[in-house]
C-alpha positions, 0 to 999 in steps of 0.5 A, a space after each residue: 765179937 766174932 771178929 775178935 775171936 778170929 783175930 785171936 785165933 789168927 794170932 795164936 796160929 801165927 805164934 804156933 807156926 812161927 820160926 824161932 826167928 819170927 818169934 823174936 821179931 814178934 817180941 820186938 814188935 810187942 815191945 815197940 807197941 807197948 813203948 808207943 802206947 806209953 809214949 802216947 800216954 805221956 802226951 795225954 792231958 794231965 786231967 786224965 786220972 788213968 794216964 799214969 796207970 796206962 803209962 805204967 802198964 805199958 812200960 812194965 809190959 815192954 820191960 817184961 818183953 825185953 826181959 824175955 828177949 834177954 833171957 833167950 840169949 844163948 851165951 855159949 853160941 852167941 859169945 860176945 854178941 850175946 854179951 853185948 845184947 845182954 848189956 843193951 837190954 839191961 840199959 833199955 830196962 834201966 832207962 824204962 825204969 827211970 822213965 816210969 819213976 820220973 814220969 819222963 817220956 824222953 827215955 821211952 822215946 830213946 829206947 823206942 828208937 834204939 829198939 826199932 833199930 835192933 828190930 829192923 836189923 833182925 828183920 833184915 837178917 830174917 828176910 835173908 834167911 827165910 824170905 818166904 816166911 817173913 814178907 808179911 812181917 815187914 814194918 808190923 810195929 
């Protein structure tokens, strides 16, 4: 129990001391973690009655995080880039909704692959801007 308390404290402190760029990276990592868990849920046996509950929970979690990423876009400062990312996040959420309704793992794998590319590009950009603060966050998800 003590180890869980320490882990929770560490996570809280990580968020409180993170730069805005690192917070975005943490959101990407959280979404990727939820997508991985959803994809793994699709691979479980149909005999598990809670299988679809876990898939649904993780897809909704990923969609909420993607929605948060979308809501934090600065359209004034970001211009066309922000508009493009907004459309991309819309696409991700539509595909995840489709995956959840049809109980199909393929859209989850697609979004996971695409989101990982965006996450990795974001991490590279941060590494160039604030190398001392990012080193520990490479490949977390």
